[in-house]
PyMOL Python script that loads the backbone (N, CA, C, O; Angstrom):
from pymol import cmd

cmd.read_pdbstr("""\
ATOM      1  N   MET A   1     103.051  38.158  35.573  1.00  0.00           N
ATOM      2  CA  MET A   1     103.392  39.007  34.456  1.00  0.00           C
ATOM      3  C   MET A   1     102.140  39.347  33.674  1.00  0.00           C
ATOM      4  O   MET A   1     101.157  38.607  33.690  1.00  0.00           O
ATOM      5  N   SER A   2     102.191  40.444  33.010  1.00  0.00           N
ATOM      6  CA  SER A   2     101.089  40.858  32.164  1.00  0.00           C
ATOM      7  C   SER A   2     101.170  40.121  30.831  1.00  0.00           C
ATOM      8  O   SER A   2     102.261  39.819  30.348  1.00  0.00           O
ATOM      9  N   ALA A   3     100.025  39.838  30.245  1.00  0.00           N
ATOM     10  CA  ALA A   3     100.012  39.092  28.982  1.00  0.00           C
ATOM     11  C   ALA A   3     100.314  39.976  27.777  1.00  0.00           C
ATOM     12  O   ALA A   3     100.583  39.456  26.694  1.00  0.00           O
ATOM     13  N   THR A   4     100.277  41.298  27.936  1.00  0.00           N
ATOM     14  CA  THR A   4     100.549  42.181  26.806  1.00  0.00           C
ATOM     15  C   THR A   4     101.513  43.271  27.215  1.00  0.00           C
ATOM     16  O   THR A   4     101.460  43.685  28.374  1.00  0.00           O
ATOM     17  N   PRO A   5     102.376  43.765  26.376  1.00  0.00           N
ATOM     18  CA  PRO A   5     102.747  43.090  25.138  1.00  0.00           C
ATOM     19  C   PRO A   5     103.517  41.817  25.453  1.00  0.00           C
ATOM     20  O   PRO A   5     103.770  41.537  26.625  1.00  0.00           O
ATOM     21  N   ALA A   6     103.894  41.048  24.463  1.00  0.00           N
ATOM     22  CA  ALA A   6     104.530  39.748  24.681  1.00  0.00           C
ATOM     23  C   ALA A   6     105.721  39.887  25.626  1.00  0.00           C
ATOM     24  O   ALA A   6     106.804  40.289  25.200  1.00  0.00           O
ATOM     25  N   PRO A   7     105.532  39.557  26.906  1.00  0.00           N
ATOM     26  CA  PRO A   7     106.619  39.718  27.871  1.00  0.00           C
ATOM     27  C   PRO A   7     107.690  38.649  27.709  1.00  0.00           C
ATOM     28  O   PRO A   7     107.472  37.593  27.115  1.00  0.00           O
ATOM     29  N   ARG A   8     108.845  38.963  28.256  1.00  0.00           N
ATOM     30  CA  ARG A   8     110.001  38.072  28.176  1.00  0.00           C
ATOM     31  C   ARG A   8     110.512  37.852  29.593  1.00  0.00           C
ATOM     32  O   ARG A   8     110.529  38.774  30.408  1.00  0.00           O
ATOM     33  N   VAL A   9     110.923  36.636  29.873  1.00  0.00           N
ATOM     34  CA  VAL A   9     111.526  36.315  31.161  1.00  0.00           C
ATOM     35  C   VAL A   9     112.857  35.629  30.894  1.00  0.00           C
ATOM     36  O   VAL A   9     112.980  34.831  29.964  1.00  0.00           O
ATOM     37  N   GLN A  10     113.850  35.945  31.714  1.00  0.00           N
ATOM     38  CA  GLN A  10     115.167  35.371  31.515  1.00  0.00           C
ATOM     39  C   GLN A  10     115.624  34.706  32.812  1.00  0.00           C
ATOM     40  O   GLN A  10     115.490  35.282  33.892  1.00  0.00           O
ATOM     41  N   LEU A  11     116.159  33.501  32.702  1.00  0.00           N
ATOM     42  CA  LEU A  11     116.720  32.778  33.836  1.00  0.00           C
ATOM     43  C   LEU A  11     118.230  32.803  33.706  1.00  0.00           C
ATOM     44  O   LEU A  11     118.764  32.560  32.623  1.00  0.00           O
ATOM     45  N   ARG A  12     118.926  33.095  34.799  1.00  0.00           N
ATOM     46  CA  ARG A  12     120.390  33.106  34.765  1.00  0.00           C
ATOM     47  C   ARG A  12     120.928  32.302  35.934  1.00  0.00           C
ATOM     48  O   ARG A  12     120.462  32.438  37.065  1.00  0.00           O
ATOM     49  N   LEU A  13     121.903  31.471  35.652  1.00  0.00           N
ATOM     50  CA  LEU A  13     122.573  30.703  36.678  1.00  0.00           C
ATOM     51  C   LEU A  13     124.031  31.130  36.756  1.00  0.00           C
ATOM     52  O   LEU A  13     124.644  31.495  35.753  1.00  0.00           O
ATOM     53  N   ASP A  14     124.570  31.076  37.963  1.00  0.00           N
ATOM     54  CA  ASP A  14     125.990  31.265  38.155  1.00  0.00           C
ATOM     55  C   ASP A  14     126.700  30.217  37.297  1.00  0.00           C
ATOM     56  O   ASP A  14     126.214  29.090  37.200  1.00  0.00           O
ATOM     57  N   PRO A  15     127.835  30.547  36.670  1.00  0.00           N
ATOM     58  CA  PRO A  15     128.514  29.579  35.800  1.00  0.00           C
ATOM     59  C   PRO A  15     128.804  28.233  36.479  1.00  0.00           C
ATOM     60  O   PRO A  15     128.656  27.184  35.851  1.00  0.00           O
ATOM     61  N   GLU A  16     129.209  28.253  37.737  1.00  0.00           N
ATOM     62  CA  GLU A  16     129.470  26.987  38.441  1.00  0.00           C
ATOM     63  C   GLU A  16     128.185  26.187  38.627  1.00  0.00           C
ATOM     64  O   GLU A  16     128.180  24.968  38.455  1.00  0.00           O
ATOM     65  N   ASP A  17     127.092  26.872  38.978  1.00  0.00           N
ATOM     66  CA  ASP A  17     125.810  26.189  39.146  1.00  0.00           C
ATOM     67  C   ASP A  17     125.314  25.631  37.818  1.00  0.00           C
ATOM     68  O   ASP A  17     124.770  24.528  37.769  1.00  0.00           O
ATOM     69  N   ALA A  18     125.502  26.394  36.735  1.00  0.00           N
ATOM     70  CA  ALA A  18     125.080  25.921  35.409  1.00  0.00           C
ATOM     71  C   ALA A  18     125.876  24.685  35.012  1.00  0.00           C
ATOM     72  O   ALA A  18     125.312  23.740  34.461  1.00  0.00           O
ATOM     73  N   ALA A  19     127.182  24.682  35.285  1.00  0.00           N
ATOM     74  CA  ALA A  19     128.016  23.523  34.944  1.00  0.00           C
ATOM     75  C   ALA A  19     127.576  22.302  35.750  1.00  0.00           C
ATOM     76  O   ALA A  19     127.501  21.200  35.206  1.00  0.00           O
ATOM     77  N   ARG A  20     127.286  22.484  37.028  1.00  0.00           N
ATOM     78  CA  ARG A  20     126.841  21.373  37.871  1.00  0.00           C
ATOM     79  C   ARG A  20     125.478  20.849  37.397  1.00  0.00           C
ATOM     80  O   ARG A  20     125.273  19.639  37.307  1.00  0.00           O
ATOM     81  N   ALA A  21     124.561  21.757  37.100  1.00  0.00           N
ATOM     82  CA  ALA A  21     123.235  21.347  36.631  1.00  0.00           C
ATOM     83  C   ALA A  21     123.331  20.583  35.320  1.00  0.00           C
ATOM     84  O   ALA A  21     122.624  19.595  35.124  1.00  0.00           O
ATOM     85  N   ALA A  22     124.206  21.035  34.414  1.00  0.00           N
ATOM     86  CA  ALA A  22     124.379  20.347  33.129  1.00  0.00           C
ATOM     87  C   ALA A  22     124.982  18.969  33.344  1.00  0.00           C
ATOM     88  O   ALA A  22     124.549  17.993  32.731  1.00  0.00           O
ATOM     89  N   ARG A  23     125.983  18.888  34.215  1.00  0.00           N
ATOM     90  CA  ARG A  23     126.645  17.605  34.474  1.00  0.00           C
ATOM     91  C   ARG A  23     125.652  16.594  35.053  1.00  0.00           C
ATOM     92  O   ARG A  23     125.704  15.408  34.725  1.00  0.00           O
ATOM     93  N   LEU A  24     124.746  17.070  35.915  1.00  0.00           N
ATOM     94  CA  LEU A  24     123.750  16.195  36.535  1.00  0.00           C
ATOM     95  C   LEU A  24     122.501  16.028  35.673  1.00  0.00           C
ATOM     96  O   LEU A  24     121.577  15.309  36.054  1.00  0.00           O
ATOM     97  N   ASP A  25     122.469  16.688  34.512  1.00  0.00           N
ATOM     98  CA  ASP A  25     121.309  16.695  33.622  1.00  0.00           C
ATOM     99  C   ASP A  25     120.055  17.144  34.370  1.00  0.00           C
ATOM    100  O   ASP A  25     118.969  16.594  34.187  1.00  0.00           O
ATOM    101  N   ALA A  26     120.236  18.164  35.222  1.00  0.00           N
ATOM    102  CA  ALA A  26     119.123  18.705  36.014  1.00  0.00           C
ATOM    103  C   ALA A  26     118.093  19.363  35.106  1.00  0.00           C
ATOM    104  O   ALA A  26     118.428  19.949  34.077  1.00  0.00           O
ATOM    105  N   ARG A  27     116.859  19.252  35.504  1.00  0.00           N
ATOM    106  CA  ARG A  27     115.748  19.866  34.774  1.00  0.00           C
ATOM    107  C   ARG A  27     114.863  20.592  35.775  1.00  0.00           C
ATOM    108  O   ARG A  27     114.857  20.275  36.965  1.00  0.00           O
ATOM    109  N   ALA A  28     114.123  21.562  35.278  1.00  0.00           N
ATOM    110  CA  ALA A  28     113.225  22.332  36.132  1.00  0.00           C
ATOM    111  C   ALA A  28     111.975  22.678  35.345  1.00  0.00           C
ATOM    112  O   ALA A  28     111.930  22.533  34.123  1.00  0.00           O
ATOM    113  N   ARG A  29     110.978  23.129  36.054  1.00  0.00           N
ATOM    114  CA  ARG A  29     109.757  23.592  35.404  1.00  0.00           C
ATOM    115  C   ARG A  29     109.568  25.051  35.770  1.00  0.00           C
ATOM    116  O   ARG A  29     109.451  25.404  36.943  1.00  0.00           O
ATOM    117  N   LEU A  30     109.540  25.895  34.745  1.00  0.00           N
ATOM    118  CA  LEU A  30     109.290  27.322  34.918  1.00  0.00           C
ATOM    119  C   LEU A  30     107.780  27.509  34.941  1.00  0.00           C
ATOM    120  O   LEU A  30     107.079  27.067  34.031  1.00  0.00           O
ATOM    121  N   THR A  31     107.288  28.162  35.977  1.00  0.00           N
ATOM    122  CA  THR A  31     105.854  28.418  36.114  1.00  0.00           C
ATOM    123  C   THR A  31     105.646  29.922  36.199  1.00  0.00           C
ATOM    124  O   THR A  31     106.274  30.599  37.013  1.00  0.00           O
ATOM    125  N   VAL A  32     104.768  30.437  35.360  1.00  0.00           N
ATOM    126  CA  VAL A  32     104.485  31.870  35.313  1.00  0.00           C
ATOM    127  C   VAL A  32     102.995  32.082  35.504  1.00  0.00           C
ATOM    128  O   VAL A  32     102.174  31.435  34.854  1.00  0.00           O
ATOM    129  N   LEU A  33     102.656  32.989  36.396  1.00  0.00           N
ATOM    130  CA  LEU A  33     101.263  33.369  36.622  1.00  0.00           C
ATOM    131  C   LEU A  33     100.994  34.608  35.772  1.00  0.00           C
ATOM    132  O   LEU A  33     101.686  35.619  35.900  1.00  0.00           O
ATOM    133  N   ILE A  34     100.004  34.527  34.921  1.00  0.00           N
ATOM    134  CA  ILE A  34      99.705  35.598  33.966  1.00  0.00           C
ATOM    135  C   ILE A  34      98.441  36.330  34.394  1.00  0.00           C
ATOM    136  O   ILE A  34      97.437  35.708  34.741  1.00  0.00           O
ATOM    137  N   ASP A  35      98.502  37.650  34.367  1.00  0.00           N
ATOM    138  CA  ASP A  35      97.367  38.515  34.708  1.00  0.00           C
ATOM    139  C   ASP A  35      96.773  38.177  36.073  1.00  0.00           C
ATOM    140  O   ASP A  35      95.559  38.039  36.218  1.00  0.00           O
ATOM    141  N   GLU A  36      97.648  38.047  37.068  1.00  0.00           N
ATOM    142  CA  GLU A  36      97.219  37.691  38.418  1.00  0.00           C
ATOM    143  C   GLU A  36      96.159  38.657  38.943  1.00  0.00           C
ATOM    144  O   GLU A  36      96.269  39.874  38.799  1.00  0.00           O
ATOM    145  N   GLY A  37      95.142  38.079  39.548  1.00  0.00           N
ATOM    146  CA  GLY A  37      94.086  38.861  40.178  1.00  0.00           C
ATOM    147  C   GLY A  37      93.005  39.348  39.238  1.00  0.00           C
ATOM    148  O   GLY A  37      92.108  40.081  39.656  1.00  0.00           O
ATOM    149  N   THR A  38      93.074  38.952  37.968  1.00  0.00           N
ATOM    150  CA  THR A  38      92.032  39.352  37.025  1.00  0.00           C
ATOM    151  C   THR A  38      91.243  38.114  36.610  1.00  0.00           C
ATOM    152  O   THR A  38      91.621  36.986  36.926  1.00  0.00           O
ATOM    153  N   GLU A  39      90.162  38.338  35.909  1.00  0.00           N
ATOM    154  CA  GLU A  39      89.363  37.205  35.422  1.00  0.00           C
ATOM    155  C   GLU A  39      90.107  36.413  34.349  1.00  0.00           C
ATOM    156  O   GLU A  39      89.764  35.264  34.073  1.00  0.00           O
ATOM    157  N   ALA A  40      91.125  37.029  33.746  1.00  0.00           N
ATOM    158  CA  ALA A  40      91.915  36.362  32.705  1.00  0.00           C
ATOM    159  C   ALA A  40      93.112  35.600  33.296  1.00  0.00           C
ATOM    160  O   ALA A  40      93.940  35.078  32.549  1.00  0.00           O
ATOM    161  N   GLU A  41      93.206  35.533  34.619  1.00  0.00           N
ATOM    162  CA  GLU A  41      94.349  34.875  35.261  1.00  0.00           C
ATOM    163  C   GLU A  41      94.503  33.434  34.787  1.00  0.00           C
ATOM    164  O   GLU A  41      93.532  32.685  34.690  1.00  0.00           O
ATOM    165  N   ARG A  42      95.763  33.064  34.492  1.00  0.00           N
ATOM    166  CA  ARG A  42      96.069  31.690  34.089  1.00  0.00           C
ATOM    167  C   ARG A  42      97.531  31.398  34.387  1.00  0.00           C
ATOM    168  O   ARG A  42      98.294  32.295  34.745  1.00  0.00           O
ATOM    169  N   ILE A  43      97.908  30.147  34.237  1.00  0.00           N
ATOM    170  CA  ILE A  43      99.271  29.710  34.509  1.00  0.00           C
ATOM    171  C   ILE A  43      99.864  29.123  33.237  1.00  0.00           C
ATOM    172  O   ILE A  43      99.198  28.400  32.496  1.00  0.00           O
ATOM    173  N   ALA A  44     101.127  29.448  33.001  1.00  0.00           N
ATOM    174  CA  ALA A  44     101.866  28.863  31.872  1.00  0.00           C
ATOM    175  C   ALA A  44     103.094  28.158  32.434  1.00  0.00           C
ATOM    176  O   ALA A  44     103.688  28.606  33.414  1.00  0.00           O
ATOM    177  N   HIS A  45     103.466  27.043  31.797  1.00  0.00           N
ATOM    178  CA  HIS A  45     104.617  26.254  32.232  1.00  0.00           C
ATOM    179  C   HIS A  45     105.559  26.035  31.056  1.00  0.00           C
ATOM    180  O   HIS A  45     105.148  26.024  29.896  1.00  0.00           O
ATOM    181  N   ALA A  46     106.839  25.860  31.393  1.00  0.00           N
ATOM    182  CA  ALA A  46     107.829  25.454  30.398  1.00  0.00           C
ATOM    183  C   ALA A  46     108.846  24.567  31.108  1.00  0.00           C
ATOM    184  O   ALA A  46     109.321  24.907  32.192  1.00  0.00           O
ATOM    185  N   ASP A  47     109.178  23.440  30.504  1.00  0.00           N
ATOM    186  CA  ASP A  47     110.211  22.572  31.041  1.00  0.00           C
ATOM    187  C   ASP A  47     111.566  23.094  30.590  1.00  0.00           C
ATOM    188  O   ASP A  47     111.746  23.473  29.433  1.00  0.00           O
ATOM    189  N   VAL A  48     112.513  23.107  31.518  1.00  0.00           N
ATOM    190  CA  VAL A  48     113.811  23.714  31.281  1.00  0.00           C
ATOM    191  C   VAL A  48     114.914  22.685  31.496  1.00  0.00           C
ATOM    192  O   VAL A  48     114.895  21.941  32.476  1.00  0.00           O
ATOM    193  N   SER A  49     115.865  22.645  30.583  1.00  0.00           N
ATOM    194  CA  SER A  49     117.061  21.819  30.730  1.00  0.00           C
ATOM    195  C   SER A  49     118.261  22.756  30.748  1.00  0.00           C
ATOM    196  O   SER A  49     118.333  23.692  29.952  1.00  0.00           O
ATOM    197  N   PHE A  50     119.186  22.512  31.639  1.00  0.00           N
ATOM    198  CA  PHE A  50     120.364  23.359  31.765  1.00  0.00           C
ATOM    199  C   PHE A  50     121.548  22.830  30.968  1.00  0.00           C
ATOM    200  O   PHE A  50     122.660  23.348  31.070  1.00  0.00           O
ATOM    201  N   LYS A  51     121.298  21.791  30.172  1.00  0.00           N
ATOM    202  CA  LYS A  51     122.347  21.224  29.323  1.00  0.00           C
ATOM    203  C   LYS A  51     121.924  21.366  27.864  1.00  0.00           C
ATOM    204  O   LYS A  51     120.832  20.950  27.478  1.00  0.00           O
ATOM    205  N   ALA A  52     122.806  21.959  27.060  1.00  0.00           N
ATOM    206  CA  ALA A  52     122.545  22.104  25.628  1.00  0.00           C
ATOM    207  C   ALA A  52     122.677  20.745  24.944  1.00  0.00           C
ATOM    208  O   ALA A  52     123.185  19.791  25.535  1.00  0.00           O
ATOM    209  N   LYS A  53     122.224  20.666  23.716  1.00  0.00           N
ATOM    210  CA  LYS A  53     122.296  19.403  22.969  1.00  0.00           C
ATOM    211  C   LYS A  53     123.726  18.898  22.821  1.00  0.00           C
ATOM    212  O   LYS A  53     123.954  17.692  22.727  1.00  0.00           O
ATOM    213  N   ASP A  54     124.683  19.812  22.801  1.00  0.00           N
ATOM    214  CA  ASP A  54     126.086  19.390  22.683  1.00  0.00           C
ATOM    215  C   ASP A  54     126.720  19.091  24.045  1.00  0.00           C
ATOM    216  O   ASP A  54     127.915  18.807  24.126  1.00  0.00           O
ATOM    217  N   GLY A  55     125.916  19.155  25.120  1.00  0.00           N
ATOM    218  CA  GLY A  55     126.394  18.812  26.453  1.00  0.00           C
ATOM    219  C   GLY A  55     126.947  19.972  27.254  1.00  0.00           C
ATOM    220  O   GLY A  55     127.283  19.807  28.427  1.00  0.00           O
ATOM    221  N   THR A  56     127.047  21.137  26.647  1.00  0.00           N
ATOM    222  CA  THR A  56     127.575  22.294  27.371  1.00  0.00           C
ATOM    223  C   THR A  56     126.513  22.892  28.285  1.00  0.00           C
ATOM    224  O   THR A  56     125.319  22.749  28.022  1.00  0.00           O
ATOM    225  N   PRO A  57     126.934  23.558  29.355  1.00  0.00           N
ATOM    226  CA  PRO A  57     125.989  24.175  30.279  1.00  0.00           C
ATOM    227  C   PRO A  57     125.273  25.359  29.644  1.00  0.00           C
ATOM    228  O   PRO A  57     125.833  26.087  28.825  1.00  0.00           O
ATOM    229  N   ARG A  58     124.031  25.527  30.043  1.00  0.00           N
ATOM    230  CA  ARG A  58     123.231  26.672  29.602  1.00  0.00           C
ATOM    231  C   ARG A  58     122.988  27.554  30.824  1.00  0.00           C
ATOM    232  O   ARG A  58     122.115  27.264  31.642  1.00  0.00           O
ATOM    233  N   GLY A  59     123.754  28.620  30.944  1.00  0.00           N
ATOM    234  CA  GLY A  59     123.657  29.493  32.107  1.00  0.00           C
ATOM    235  C   GLY A  59     122.592  30.557  31.984  1.00  0.00           C
ATOM    236  O   GLY A  59     122.155  31.116  32.990  1.00  0.00           O
ATOM    237  N   THR A  60     122.164  30.849  30.762  1.00  0.00           N
ATOM    238  CA  THR A  60     121.124  31.853  30.536  1.00  0.00           C
ATOM    239  C   THR A  60     120.081  31.278  29.598  1.00  0.00           C
ATOM    240  O   THR A  60     120.403  30.774  28.523  1.00  0.00           O
ATOM    241  N   LEU A  61     118.829  31.361  30.019  1.00  0.00           N
ATOM    242  CA  LEU A  61     117.716  30.896  29.186  1.00  0.00           C
ATOM    243  C   LEU A  61     116.679  32.006  29.120  1.00  0.00           C
ATOM    244  O   LEU A  61     116.437  32.686  30.117  1.00  0.00           O
ATOM    245  N   ALA A  62     116.068  32.196  27.965  1.00  0.00           N
ATOM    246  CA  ALA A  62     115.077  33.250  27.788  1.00  0.00           C
ATOM    247  C   ALA A  62     113.795  32.662  27.211  1.00  0.00           C
ATOM    248  O   ALA A  62     113.826  31.785  26.347  1.00  0.00           O
ATOM    249  N   PHE A  63     112.668  33.165  27.709  1.00  0.00           N
ATOM    250  CA  PHE A  63     111.357  32.725  27.265  1.00  0.00           C
ATOM    251  C   PHE A  63     110.491  33.941  26.985  1.00  0.00           C
ATOM    252  O   PHE A  63     110.613  34.969  27.651  1.00  0.00           O
ATOM    253  N   ARG A  64     109.628  33.818  26.010  1.00  0.00           N
ATOM    254  CA  ARG A  64     108.665  34.869  25.680  1.00  0.00           C
ATOM    255  C   ARG A  64     107.278  34.255  25.752  1.00  0.00           C
ATOM    256  O   ARG A  64     107.078  33.103  25.368  1.00  0.00           O
ATOM    257  N   LEU A  65     106.331  35.021  26.241  1.00  0.00           N
ATOM    258  CA  LEU A  65     104.941  34.567  26.314  1.00  0.00           C
ATOM    259  C   LEU A  65     104.261  34.897  24.988  1.00  0.00           C
ATOM    260  O   LEU A  65     104.108  36.067  24.635  1.00  0.00           O
ATOM    261  N   VAL A  66     103.854  33.859  24.257  1.00  0.00           N
ATOM    262  CA  VAL A  66     103.207  34.029  22.959  1.00  0.00           C
ATOM    263  C   VAL A  66     101.871  33.302  23.007  1.00  0.00           C
ATOM    264  O   VAL A  66     101.828  32.080  23.148  1.00  0.00           O
ATOM    265  N   ASN A  67     100.784  34.053  22.891  1.00  0.00           N
ATOM    266  CA  ASN A  67      99.434  33.483  22.925  1.00  0.00           C
ATOM    267  C   ASN A  67      99.224  32.581  24.144  1.00  0.00           C
ATOM    268  O   ASN A  67      98.624  31.511  24.037  1.00  0.00           O
ATOM    269  N   GLY A  68      99.723  33.020  25.300  1.00  0.00           N
ATOM    270  CA  GLY A  68      99.526  32.275  26.531  1.00  0.00           C
ATOM    271  C   GLY A  68     100.449  31.103  26.738  1.00  0.00           C
ATOM    272  O   GLY A  68     100.285  30.351  27.698  1.00  0.00           O
ATOM    273  N   VAL A  69     101.434  30.925  25.846  1.00  0.00           N
ATOM    274  CA  VAL A  69     102.367  29.794  25.918  1.00  0.00           C
ATOM    275  C   VAL A  69     103.787  30.333  26.065  1.00  0.00           C
ATOM    276  O   VAL A  69     104.177  31.262  25.358  1.00  0.00           O
ATOM    277  N   LEU A  70     104.556  29.753  26.978  1.00  0.00           N
ATOM    278  CA  LEU A  70     105.962  30.146  27.115  1.00  0.00           C
ATOM    279  C   LEU A  70     106.766  29.464  26.020  1.00  0.00           C
ATOM    280  O   LEU A  70     106.763  28.238  25.908  1.00  0.00           O
ATOM    281  N   VAL A  71     107.452  30.261  25.216  1.00  0.00           N
ATOM    282  CA  VAL A  71     108.252  29.762  24.102  1.00  0.00           C
ATOM    283  C   VAL A  71     109.697  30.141  24.370  1.00  0.00           C
ATOM    284  O   VAL A  71     110.006  31.309  24.609  1.00  0.00           O
ATOM    285  N   GLU A  72     110.593  29.137  24.331  1.00  0.00           N
ATOM    286  CA  GLU A  72     112.000  29.432  24.565  1.00  0.00           C
ATOM    287  C   GLU A  72     112.598  30.137  23.353  1.00  0.00           C
ATOM    288  O   GLU A  72     112.386  29.739  22.208  1.00  0.00           O
ATOM    289  N   GLU A  73     113.348  31.192  23.638  1.00  0.00           N
ATOM    290  CA  GLU A  73     114.034  31.919  22.592  1.00  0.00           C
ATOM    291  C   GLU A  73     115.402  31.292  22.370  1.00  0.00           C
ATOM    292  O   GLU A  73     116.052  30.856  23.321  1.00  0.00           O
ATOM    293  N   THR A  74     115.829  31.247  21.144  1.00  0.00           N
ATOM    294  CA  THR A  74     117.159  30.715  20.848  1.00  0.00           C
ATOM    295  C   THR A  74     118.149  31.874  20.908  1.00  0.00           C
ATOM    296  O   THR A  74     117.825  32.994  20.514  1.00  0.00           O
ATOM    297  N   PRO A  75     119.359  31.599  21.403  1.00  0.00           N
ATOM    298  CA  PRO A  75     120.354  32.667  21.546  1.00  0.00           C
ATOM    299  C   PRO A  75     120.833  33.204  20.214  1.00  0.00           C
ATOM    300  O   PRO A  75     121.671  34.105  20.177  1.00  0.00           O
TER     301      PRO A  75
END
""", "prot")
cmd.dss("prot")
cmd.show_as("cartoon", "prot")
cmd.util.cbc("prot")
cmd.orient("prot")
């Protein structure tokens, strides 16, 4: 992805997959390659949980790149 303007990435899971991931407390690492092929190329990471604090499944997650860091957006 390009670093400008502040890009956004969204992850979506099928409702059944989101429920299973939440039940198993599955986690993942989102990895984004920024400005690929340029001298400014770098990698950003964000740890992702598919279970909300109240235990419900999170089927859609959104992140925005801010100053080279992936920041999760709140719904």
